[in-house]
Every structure is written in C-alpha cells, then in structure tokens.
N, CA, C and O atoms as a MOPAC input file, in Angstrom:
PM7 MOZYME 1SCF
protein

 N     19.39700 1   -29.09400 1   -17.44700 1
 C     18.31200 1   -28.35200 1   -16.85100 1
 C     17.98000 1   -28.95600 1   -15.48600 1
 O     17.86900 1   -30.17600 1   -15.36300 1
 N     17.82400 1   -28.12600 1   -14.47400 1
 C     17.53300 1   -28.60900 1   -13.13000 1
 C     16.06300 1   -28.98300 1   -13.01400 1
 O     15.17300 1   -28.22600 1   -13.39900 1
 N     15.83500 1   -30.18500 1   -12.46800 1
 C     14.47700 1   -30.68600 1   -12.28700 1
 C     14.33400 1   -31.10900 1   -10.83200 1
 O     15.22100 1   -31.78900 1   -10.31500 1
 N     13.23900 1   -30.73100 1   -10.14000 1
 C     13.06600 1   -31.16100 1    -8.75100 1
 C     12.95700 1   -32.68500 1    -8.65800 1
 O     12.32700 1   -33.33000 1    -9.49600 1
 N     13.58300 1   -33.23800 1    -7.62500 1
 C     13.55100 1   -34.68600 1    -7.45500 1
 C     12.21800 1   -35.14200 1    -6.86000 1
 O     11.74700 1   -36.24000 1    -7.15500 1
 N     11.60600 1   -34.29100 1    -6.01600 1
 C     10.33600 1   -34.63700 1    -5.38100 1
 C      9.34400 1   -33.48600 1    -5.55200 1
 O      9.72200 1   -32.32600 1    -5.71400 1
 N      8.05100 1   -33.85400 1    -5.50900 1
 C      6.98800 1   -32.84700 1    -5.60500 1
 C      6.98400 1   -32.00100 1    -4.32100 1
 O      7.13400 1   -32.53300 1    -3.22200 1
 N      6.81300 1   -30.69900 1    -4.47000 1
 C      6.69500 1   -29.81300 1    -3.30800 1
 C      5.32500 1   -29.99100 1    -2.69100 1
 O      4.30700 1   -29.85800 1    -3.37000 1
 N      5.30000 1   -30.29000 1    -1.41000 1
 C      4.01700 1   -30.52300 1    -0.73600 1
 C      3.25400 1   -29.20200 1    -0.59600 1
 O      3.86100 1   -28.13100 1    -0.59100 1
 N      1.92000 1   -29.28000 1    -0.48300 1
 C      1.13800 1   -28.04700 1    -0.28900 1
 C      1.54900 1   -27.28800 1     0.97400 1
 O      1.51400 1   -26.05800 1     1.00200 1
 N      1.93900 1   -28.02700 1     2.01900 1
 C      2.36500 1   -27.37400 1     3.25700 1
 C      3.62600 1   -26.55500 1     3.03000 1
 O      3.71600 1   -25.40400 1     3.45800 1
 N      4.59300 1   -27.15400 1     2.35500 1
 C      5.85100 1   -26.44100 1     2.11000 1
 C      5.64300 1   -25.26600 1     1.16200 1
 O      6.24900 1   -24.21000 1     1.34000 1
 N      4.79500 1   -25.44300 1     0.16400 1
 C      4.50000 1   -24.34000 1    -0.75900 1
 C      3.82000 1   -23.19600 1    -0.01900 1
 O      4.10300 1   -22.02500 1    -0.27100 1
 N      2.91100 1   -23.55000 1     0.90500 1
 C      2.24100 1   -22.52700 1     1.70300 1
 C      3.19100 1   -21.79000 1     2.61400 1
 O      3.07100 1   -20.57800 1     2.79700 1
 N      4.15000 1   -22.52500 1     3.19500 1
 C      5.14800 1   -21.88100 1     4.05400 1
 C      6.01600 1   -20.91800 1     3.25600 1
 O      6.37400 1   -19.84800 1     3.75000 1
 N      6.35500 1   -21.28700 1     2.03100 1
 C      7.16100 1   -20.41300 1     1.18700 1
 C      6.38600 1   -19.14500 1     0.82100 1
 O      6.95900 1   -18.06000 1     0.73300 1
 N      5.08500 1   -19.29700 1     0.61000 1
 C      4.26000 1   -18.15800 1     0.19400 1
 C      3.75600 1   -17.33400 1     1.37000 1
 O      3.02200 1   -16.36700 1     1.16400 1
 N      4.12400 1   -17.68300 1     2.58700 1
 C      3.59900 1   -16.97400 1     3.75600 1
 C      4.03400 1   -15.51200 1     3.77600 1
 O      3.39200 1   -14.69500 1     4.43600 1
 N      5.10600 1   -15.16300 1     3.07000 1
 C      5.59700 1   -13.78500 1     3.04100 1
 C      5.06400 1   -13.00100 1     1.85200 1
 O      5.44700 1   -11.84700 1     1.66100 1
 N      4.20000 1   -13.59300 1     1.05800 1
 C      3.70800 1   -12.93700 1    -0.14600 1
 C      2.46100 1   -12.09000 1     0.10100 1
 O      2.01300 1   -11.38700 1    -0.80400 1
 N      1.90000 1   -12.14200 1     1.28900 1
 C      0.67100 1   -11.41000 1     1.57100 1
 C      0.93000 1    -9.89600 1     1.54600 1
 O      2.00500 1    -9.43500 1     1.93000 1
 N     -0.05800 1    -9.14300 1     1.09400 1
 C      0.03900 1    -7.68900 1     1.07700 1
 C     -0.27100 1    -7.14000 1     2.46300 1
 O     -1.15200 1    -7.64100 1     3.16000 1
 N      0.45400 1    -6.12200 1     2.84400 1
 C      0.22000 1    -5.48400 1     4.13200 1
 C     -0.93200 1    -4.49100 1     4.04600 1
 O     -1.41900 1    -4.17200 1     2.96100 1
 N     -1.35400 1    -4.01300 1     5.20300 1
 C     -2.42000 1    -3.02200 1     5.24900 1
 C     -1.89600 1    -1.67900 1     4.74100 1
 O     -0.71000 1    -1.37800 1     4.87300 1
 N     -2.78500 1    -0.88000 1     4.16300 1
 C     -2.41200 1     0.44900 1     3.70200 1
 C     -2.15700 1     1.35600 1     4.90100 1
 O     -2.91500 1     1.34600 1     5.87100 1
 N     -1.09400 1     2.13000 1     4.82700 1
 C     -0.75600 1     3.05600 1     5.89700 1
 C     -1.44800 1     4.39600 1     5.63800 1
 O     -1.56100 1     4.83200 1     4.49300 1
 N     -1.90000 1     5.03300 1     6.69300 1
 C     -2.52200 1     6.34800 1     6.60400 1
 C     -1.90000 1     7.26000 1     7.64900 1
 O     -1.55700 1     6.82000 1     8.74600 1
 N     -1.76000 1     8.52100 1     7.30500 1
 C     -1.26200 1     9.51800 1     8.24700 1
 C     -2.31400 1    10.60900 1     8.39100 1
 O     -3.14200 1    10.82100 1     7.50600 1
 N     -2.26000 1    11.28500 1     9.51600 1
 C     -3.22100 1    12.33700 1     9.81100 1
 C     -2.59200 1    13.68500 1     9.48100 1
 O     -1.47600 1    13.97000 1     9.91600 1
 N     -3.29800 1    14.52200 1     8.71300 1
 C     -2.76400 1    15.84300 1     8.39700 1
 C     -3.10000 1    16.82400 1     9.51800 1
 O     -3.67600 1    16.44100 1    10.53600 1
 N     -2.73700 1    18.09000 1     9.32200 1
 C     -2.94700 1    19.08800 1    10.37900 1
 C     -4.41500 1    19.34600 1    10.66400 1
 O     -4.75200 1    19.82000 1    11.74900 1
 N     -5.30500 1    19.04500 1     9.71200 1
 C     -6.74500 1    19.22000 1     9.93200 1
 C     -7.38800 1    17.99700 1    10.56500 1
 O     -8.57700 1    18.01900 1    10.88400 1
 N     -6.61500 1    16.92400 1    10.75300 1
 C     -7.14200 1    15.71400 1    11.36800 1
 C     -7.69900 1    14.71400 1    10.38500 1
 O     -8.27300 1    13.70700 1    10.79900 1
 N     -7.54900 1    14.95800 1     9.08600 1
 C     -8.04600 1    14.03000 1     8.07600 1
 C     -6.95400 1    13.03200 1     7.70900 1
 O     -5.76700 1    13.35500 1     7.75000 1
 N     -7.36300 1    11.82300 1     7.35100 1
 C     -6.41900 1    10.77700 1     6.99000 1
 C     -6.15200 1    10.77700 1     5.49700 1
 O     -7.05700 1    11.00500 1     4.69400 1
 N     -4.88700 1    10.51500 1     5.12600 1
 C     -4.52200 1    10.35500 1     3.72700 1
 C     -3.29800 1     9.46100 1     3.66000 1
 O     -2.61700 1     9.26400 1     4.66700 1
 N     -3.01000 1     8.91500 1     2.47900 1
 C     -1.86100 1     8.03900 1     2.29700 1
 C     -0.57700 1     8.86000 1     2.34500 1
 O     -0.54300 1     9.97300 1     1.82100 1
 N      0.47500 1     8.33700 1     2.96000 1
 C      1.73600 1     9.07100 1     2.97500 1
 C      2.34800 1     9.13300 1     1.58800 1
 O      2.24100 1     8.17300 1     0.82400 1
 N      2.97800 1    10.22700 1     1.25200 1
 C      3.63600 1    10.46600 1    -0.03400 1
 C      2.64200 1    10.46400 1    -1.19700 1
 O      3.01700 1    10.15500 1    -2.32800 1
 N      1.38200 1    10.80700 1    -0.92900 1
 C      0.35800 1    10.91700 1    -1.96500 1
 C     -0.32900 1    12.26900 1    -1.81500 1
 O     -0.39300 1    12.82700 1    -0.72000 1
 N     -0.83700 1    12.78000 1    -2.91600 1
 C     -1.60500 1    14.02100 1    -2.87100 1
 C     -2.95900 1    13.73200 1    -2.24700 1
 O     -3.59500 1    12.73300 1    -2.58100 1
 N     -3.40300 1    14.58900 1    -1.35000 1
 C     -4.73700 1    14.48300 1    -0.78600 1
 C     -5.71200 1    14.99000 1    -1.84500 1
 O     -5.74800 1    16.18600 1    -2.13600 1
 N     -6.50300 1    14.08100 1    -2.42300 1
 C     -7.36200 1    14.45300 1    -3.54100 1
 C     -8.52700 1    15.34800 1    -3.12000 1
 O     -9.05200 1    16.08800 1    -3.95200 1
 N     -8.94500 1    15.30300 1    -1.85800 1
 C    -10.03700 1    16.16400 1    -1.41100 1
 C     -9.60900 1    17.62600 1    -1.36400 1
 O    -10.33200 1    18.51100 1    -1.82300 1
 N     -8.42000 1    17.86800 1    -0.80100 1
 C     -7.97400 1    19.25300 1    -0.65500 1
 C     -6.96100 1    19.66000 1    -1.71700 1
 O     -6.76600 1    20.85400 1    -1.94400 1
 N     -6.30600 1    18.69400 1    -2.37800 1
 C     -5.31300 1    19.00400 1    -3.39400 1
 C     -3.98400 1    19.46900 1    -2.83300 1
 O     -3.20900 1    20.12400 1    -3.52900 1
 N     -3.71200 1    19.13400 1    -1.57100 1
 C     -2.49500 1    19.59100 1    -0.90400 1
 C     -1.50900 1    18.44000 1    -0.81700 1
 O     -1.88900 1    17.30400 1    -0.53300 1
 N     -0.22700 1    18.74100 1    -1.06600 1
 C      0.85100 1    17.77600 1    -0.89100 1
 C      1.99500 1    18.46700 1    -0.18400 1
 O      2.51400 1    19.47000 1    -0.67500 1
 N      2.39600 1    17.94400 1     0.96300 1
 C      3.47400 1    18.49100 1     1.78200 1
 C      3.28100 1    19.97400 1     2.09200 1
 O      4.23500 1    20.75200 1     2.07200 1
 N      2.04200 1    20.35400 1     2.37700 1
 C      1.75500 1    21.72100 1     2.77200 1
 C      1.59600 1    22.69800 1     1.63200 1
 O      1.38800 1    23.88700 1     1.87300 1
 N      1.69000 1    22.22800 1     0.37300 1
 C      1.55500 1    23.11200 1    -0.78300 1
 C      0.33300 1    22.71600 1    -1.59500 1
 O      0.02500 1    21.53400 1    -1.74500 1
 N     -0.35600 1    23.72100 1    -2.11500 1
 C     -1.53800 1    23.49200 1    -2.95500 1
 C     -1.07800 1    23.06200 1    -4.34000 1
 O     -0.47000 1    23.85400 1    -5.06000 1
 N     -1.35900 1    21.81500 1    -4.72500 1
 C     -0.92400 1    21.27300 1    -6.00600 1
 C     -2.08700 1    21.24300 1    -7.00100 1
 O     -1.94100 1    21.66500 1    -8.14800 1
 N     -3.22900 1    20.74700 1    -6.55900 1
 C     -4.42100 1    20.64600 1    -7.40900 1
 C     -5.52300 1    21.54900 1    -6.87200 1
 O     -5.51700 1    21.94100 1    -5.70600 1
 N     -6.46600 1    21.86600 1    -7.74700 1
 C     -7.63400 1    22.59900 1    -7.28700 1
 C     -8.48400 1    21.67300 1    -6.43000 1
 O     -8.67200 1    20.51100 1    -6.79000 1
 N     -9.00600 1    22.16100 1    -5.29600 1
 C     -9.83100 1    21.29500 1    -4.44200 1
 C    -11.10900 1    20.88300 1    -5.16000 1
 O    -11.64600 1    21.62100 1    -5.98600 1
 N    -11.58300 1    19.68200 1    -4.82500 1
 C    -12.83400 1    19.17600 1    -5.40600 1
 C    -14.00400 1    19.97800 1    -4.87200 1
 O    -14.05000 1    20.31800 1    -3.69000 1
 N    -14.94300 1    20.27700 1    -5.74400 1
 C    -16.16700 1    20.96800 1    -5.34400 1
 C    -17.22600 1    19.92100 1    -5.02500 1
 O    -17.45300 1    19.01900 1    -5.83200 1
 N    -17.88100 1    20.01800 1    -3.86500 1
 C    -18.92300 1    19.05300 1    -3.50500 1
 C    -20.28100 1    19.53500 1    -3.94100 1
 O    -21.27900 1    18.84900 1    -3.72100 1

C-alpha cells in the first residue's frame, strides 16, 4: 500500500485545491430581454428554445 513519505503542507494542499472552486452561474438574455440559465426552461414564462413547454406562472 502506498503511503506518503511526508505530510502535505497546507500551502501545497491549497494550491492543489485552487481549481476546485465553483464558477459563477451563466445567464443568457432571451428575446424579451429577460435573463435565464442556458439550456434550462424559463420558469416564469415556461418557454424553452422558443417553444411553450409549461404553463406560465400566474402572479
């Protein structure tokens, strides 16, 4: 079984984990100027790729 010869320092562990951070959520603007996540149904209007998928929410 492989065992590390030396303890990993906090600095080196932090450098290894520097790529683990989550990126910001991307948003795209639809034809009406509203923002929504790409490749997701717009829950306010119920539209996905120009087609009505769900009934729009009533306010």
